[in-house]
VOBA-1610 file (N, C-alpha, C; in pm, whole numbers, padded with zeros to 5 digits, always signed):
BEGIN
Met-00274-02226+02942Met-00133-02251+02895Met-00147-02148+02790Leu-00001-02078+02765Leu+00069-01990+02656Leu+00118-02083+02524Arg+00132-02076+02401Arg+00140-02192+02348Arg+00221-02082+02214Asp+00346-02100+02198Asp+00403-02036+02071Asp+00285-02043+01956Ile+00307-02000+01871Ile+00262-01952+01707Ile+00312-02048+01617Ile+00267-02121+01559Ile+00365-02169+01457Ile+00342-02106+01288Arg+00465-02061+01257Arg+00433-02016+01115Arg+00391-02080+00994Pro+00265-02009+00950Pro+00243-02098+00798Pro+00349-02146+00728Asn+00308-02278+00650Asn+00455-02340+00558Asn+00563-02309+00605Thr+00614-02312+00700Thr+00711-02339+00761Thr+00724-02456+00903Gly+00628-02470+00977Gly+00666-02517+01045Gly+00726-02511+01203Ser+00798-02396+01161Ser+00858-02341+01281Ser+00803-02243+01382Ser+00843-02221+01503Ser+00749-02178+01575Ser+00811-02037+01623Ile+00753-01929+01669Ile+00737-01794+01712Ile+00723-01760+01877Pro+00821-01807+01895Pro+00797-01767+02124Pro+00679-01665+02146Leu+00628-01707+02244Leu+00513-01545+02300Leu+00567-01535+02435Thr+00533-01433+02449Thr+00555-01380+02598Thr+00459-01281+02668Ile+00442-01307+02785Ile+00332-01260+02832Ile+00395-01134+02955Asn+00353-00976+02928Asn+00445-00898+03043Asn+00329-00897+03151Ser+00408-00919+03254Ser+00346-00939+03393Ser+00277-00872+03447Val+00331-00722+03358Val+00278-00568+03466Val+00127-00575+03405Asn+00098-00577+03257Asn-00031-00488+03208Asn-00064-00684+03078Gly-00056-00773+03142Gly-00088-00905+03078Gly-00074-00885+02933Ile-00038-00800+02879Ile-00037-00812+02728Ile+00034-00937+02638Val+00007-00991+02567Val+00085-01104+02463Val+00163-01050+02379Tyr+00315-01044+02383Tyr+00395-01006+02283Tyr+00481-01130+02222Phe+00520-01056+02083Phe+00586-01161+01995Phe+00714-01089+01957Glu+00780-01162+01889Glu+00886-01058+01777Glu+00872-01088+01631Asp+00807-00932+01621Asp+00746-00919+01465Asp+00869-00894+01372Thr+00913-00984+01333Thr+01034-00986+01244Thr+01017-00913+01108Thr+00932-00905+01054Thr+00887-00775+00928Thr+00921-00645+00996Arg+00897-00611+01130Arg+00878-00477+01175Arg+01040-00465+01260Ser+01117-00574+01291Ser+01195-00608+01373Ser+01208-00521+01515Lys+01086-00574+01568Lys+01060-00542+01677Lys+00980-00603+01792Val+00927-00603+01891Val+00847-00708+01978Val+00755-00568+02007Leu+00599-00682+01975Leu+00497-00613+01940Leu+00387-00687+01994Ser+00293-00621+02026Ser+00196-00709+02097Ser+00108-00800+01969Val+00048-00881+02029Val-00033-01033+01939Val-00136-00948+01855Ala-00236-00874+01961Ala-00339-00804+01939Ala-00341-00677+01875Arg-00402-00624+01815Arg-00424-00526+01736Arg-00514-00450+01815Glu-00513-00271+01789Glu-00635-00190+01821Glu-00660-00144+01692Asn-00750-00103+01657Asn-00813+00004+01576Asn-00881+00108+01634Leu-00831+00256+01539Leu-00850+00416+01561Leu-00952+00457+01427Thr-01092+00443+01416Thr-01136+00497+01330Thr-01149+00639+01319Phe-01159+00727+01227Phe-01179+00883+01172Phe-01278+00875+01035Gly-01347+00946+01060Gly-01429+00956+00906Gly-01493+01087+00890Val-01569+01104+00811Val-01652+01246+00791Val-01805+01213+00738Asp-01867+01251+00807Asp-02037+01223+00778Asp-02087+01324+00634His-02044+01318+00574His-02052+01396+00446His-02016+01373+00258Lys-02088+01412+00189Lys-02075+01409+00075Lys-01990+01509+00033Asn-01936+01489-00090Asn-01864+01617-00162Asn-01774+01669-00054Val-01705+01599+00012Val-01586+01717+00076Val-01479+01748+00031Ser-01456+01828+00037Ser-01305+01884-00086Ser-01231+01980+00020Gly-01137+02041-00048Gly-01040+02136+00056Gly-00958+02047+00126Lys-00925+02094+00258Lys-00829+02092+00332Lys-00892+02042+00489Arg-00940+01933+00537Arg-00977+01923+00644Arg-00966+01807+00763Trp-01006+01807+00895Trp-00997+01731+00967Trp-01086+01666+00979Leu-01059+01498+00989Leu-01140+01385+01026Leu-01186+01393+01117Lys-01303+01315+01188Lys-01348+01286+01301Lys-01326+01152+01345Thr-01273+01156+01518Thr-01312+01047+01586Thr-01444+00972+01601Thr-01428+00847+01600Thr-01573+00776+01607Thr-01673+00837+01782Gly-01570+00906+01826Gly-01690+00996+01918Gly-01785+01150+01879Asn-01713+01185+01700Asn-01758+01299+01660Asn-01702+01417+01702Val-01512+01331+01752Val-01485+01489+01779Val-01391+01505+01634Val-01359+01652+01597Val-01322+01678+01505Val-01154+01652+01559Ser-01054+01578+01509Ser-00901+01523+01543Ser-00830+01637+01506Ser-00842+01754+01475Ser-00770+01881+01513Ser-00746+01948+01686Ile-00862+01884+01704Ile-00913+01929+01898Ile-00799+01845+01957Thr-00887+01717+01915Thr-00761+01643+02027Thr-00826+01479+01926Gly-00694+01400+01912Gly-00707+01294+01835Gly-00773+01149+01967Tyr-00720+01064+01948Tyr-00722+00952+01993Tyr-00584+00948+02061Lys-00579+00963+02207Lys-00476+00956+02313Lys-00397+00797+02332Ile-00295+00821+02306Ile-00258+00687+02324Ile-00185+00645+02502Pro-00259+00510+02534Pro-00221+00475+02648Pro-00115+00399+02692Arg-00048+00380+02587Arg+00095+00276+02621Arg+00207+00266+02491Asp+00272+00291+02431Asp+00405+00297+02358Asp+00336+00183+02245Ala+00311+00256+02135Ala+00259+00142+02026Ala+00312+00184+01864Thr+00295+00086+01784Thr+00362+00115+01621Thr+00212+00108+01554Ile+00215+00186+01485Ile+00114+00220+01363Ile+00158+00057+01257Thr+00099-00015+01189Thr+00122-00113+01168Thr+00024-00144+00995Ala-00078-00028+01019Ala-00173-00052+00899Ala-00296+00072+00907Ile-00299+00081+00773Ile-00422+00197+00762Ile-00523+00156+00630Thr-00617+00164+00648Thr-00764+00131+00513Thr-00832+00271+00507Ile-00863+00310+00402Ile-00944+00380+00361Ile-01032+00341+00260Glu-01169+00387+00285Glu-01294+00383+00194Glu-01335+00509+00168Thr-01394+00510+00090Thr-01491+00628+00043Thr-01597+00591-00032Gln-01717+00658-00068Gln-01788+00570-00179Gln-01812+00617-00314Asn-01690+00728-00331Asn-01655+00798-00491Asn-01565+00730-00467Ile-01519+00741-00616Ile-01356+00733-00704Ile-01321+00876-00650Val-01180+00867-00582Val-01123+00999-00556Val-01044+01029-00668Ile-01036+01172-00683Ile-00944+01177-00785Ile-00789+01242-00766Asp-00766+01312-00647Asp-00653+01249-00560Asp-00672+01363-00477Gly-00701+01233-00353Gly-00706+01285-00229Gly-00540+01238-00091Arg-00552+01299-00031Arg-00422+01255+00084Arg-00456+01256+00215Phe-00478+01105+00265Phe-00473+01076+00390Phe-00347+01120+00468Asn-00348+01155+00555Asn-00235+01224+00648Asn-00211+01204+00717Ile-00143+01106+00825Ile-00162+01080+00989Ile-00053+01130+01011Arg-00139+01275+01159Arg-00022+01334+01239Arg-00048+01326+01408Thr+00065+01358+01464Thr+00059+01298+01595Thr+00021+01470+01679Asn-00056+01433+01773Asn+00018+01581+01897Asn-00008+01714+01835Gly-00073+01730+01715Gly-00115+01863+01669Gly+00012+01926+01574Ser+00086+01844+01551Ser+00219+01863+01440Ser+00131+01876+01289Asn+00202+01958+01212Asn+00179+01992+01111Asn+00256+01903+01026Thr+00354+01829+01078Thr+00425+01709+00991Thr+00326+01602+00978Asn+00364+01508+00879Asn+00271+01381+00856Asn+00359+01275+00876Ile+00327+01210+00966Ile+00412+01049+00965Ile+00389+00992+00877His+00267+00989+00821His+00214+00895+00675His+00129+00958+00601Thr+00154+00951+00483Thr+00060+00992+00375Thr-00006+00879+00283Thr-00140+00829+00280Thr-00192+00769+00188Thr-00264+00816+00111Gln-00217+00836-00024Gln-00276+00883-00146Gln-00397+00811-00243Leu-00502+00836-00233Leu-00603+00799-00329Leu-00617+00849-00435Ser-00556+00806-00581Ser-00565+00880-00715Ser-00634+00783-00796Ser-00746+00809-00856Ser-00842+00747-00931Ser-00900+00613-00842Glu-00900+00618-00701Glu-00929+00546-00639Glu-01046+00520-00535Ile-01100+00414-00488Ile-01213+00408-00433Ile-01190+00393-00239Glu-01076+00293-00275Glu-01025+00254-00132Glu-00909+00238-00147Lys-00791+00229-00030Lys-00686+00190-00013Lys-00607+00081+00108Ile-00556-00029+00078Ile-00532-00102+00224Ile-00330-00064+00222Glu-00314-00040+00346Glu-00124-00073+00346Glu-00169-00120+00456Asp-00091-00226+00466Asp-00026-00329+00582Asp+00118-00355+00608Asn+00201-00250+00555Asn+00325-00255+00591Asn+00368-00145+00682Leu+00327-00084+00766Leu+00364+00066+00821Leu+00426-00002+00906Asn+00511+00096+00956Asn+00601+00063+01116Asn+00600+00186+01168Tyr+00554+00266+01202Tyr+00523+00435+01305Tyr+00519+00411+01466Asn+00659+00460+01523Asn+00653+00458+01637Asn+00554+00574+01711Ile+00490+00537+01821Ile+00381+00680+01832Ile+00446+00639+01989Asn+00435+00714+02128Asn+00440+00700+02259Asn+00357+00714+02296Lys+00329+00664+02421Lys+00222+00683+02556Lys+00200+00814+02583Gly+00110+00863+02559Gly+00054+00999+02568Gly+00054+01060+02460Asp+00087+01044+02331Asp+00071+01117+02222Asp-00051+01056+02209Tyr-00150+01204+02077Tyr-00229+01143+02026Tyr-00222+01136+01891Val-00299+01070+01817Val-00293+01058+01686Val-00454+01113+01626Gln-00393+01190+01483Gln-00506+01262+01396Gln-00523+01239+01320Val-00610+01285+01192Val-00557+01246+01065Val-00657+01378+00982Phe-00526+01401+00903Phe-00583+01531+00817Phe-00596+01494+00678Leu-00715+01551+00591Leu-00740+01503+00460Leu-00694+01637+00381Trp-00631+01613+00301Trp-00615+01677+00174Trp-00702+01681+00038Val-00817+01710-00013Val-00843+01707-00122Val-00783+01769-00266Val-00680+01747-00280Val-00629+01863-00457Val-00676+01810-00551Ser-00789+01722-00566Ser-00898+01746-00700Ser-00981+01665-00714Gly-01127+01741-00719Gly-01239+01644-00677Gly-01293+01683-00538Asp-01378+01553-00530Asp-01407+01565-00397Asp-01407+01419-00321Val-01444+01407-00182Val-01422+01279-00133Val-01572+01230-00079Asp-01650+01137-00104Asp-01759+01098-00037Asp-01769+01012+00083Tyr-01825+01062+00203Tyr-01829+00994+00341Tyr-01665+00884+00350Pro-01574+00965+00386Pro-01464+00916+00390Pro-01427+00868+00512Val-01379+00710+00541Val-01355+00662+00642Val-01181+00546+00691Val-01111+00615+00768Val-00999+00581+00778Val-00989+00457+00907Thr-00934+00364+00880Thr-00883+00295+01009Thr-00741+00287+01034Ile-00717+00276+01145Ile-00543+00279+01131Ile-00550+00167+01260Glu-00449+00099+01212Glu-00429-00007+01312Glu-00305+00023+01383Met-00270-00049+01529Met-00170-00021+01600Met-00141-00119+01679Ala-00035-00214+01709Ala+00007-00300+01786Ala+00133-00213+01895Trp+00044-00269+02043Trp+00193-00225+02147Trp+00265-00273+02169Arg+00358-00213+02176Arg+00534-00178+02224Arg+00578-00213+02328
//
């Protein structure tokens, strides 16, 4: 039996619906003003090296350089969050989310004298068939073993 979600601290409920075609459970995400899946999917990128500098594409978990192909998206989605972690304090590094081989960033997260960052307020639509890539530009210093996780929900 499908039940509504109860909002913390308010007691009000959020209605859930099941898509009869794909079986995915959806709700109205009022933060992003759209209907999104309850479940989230994570895409992980990284480089298994110390002293990464300059400009570089990160690799997928299958060890494929994301400039060749990133993660192909099987249905319309929204990027909702990004986490970045390194093993050193990054002086100035910019982690750019791109799609479909474009040189245009749909989102950039900058590490500036930081070792990690979490942004959980993102709202970027990507479409079925798009592929997601991550491009790192180390402006100053270097980056050790960067790992980027992009969270997305189906729409």
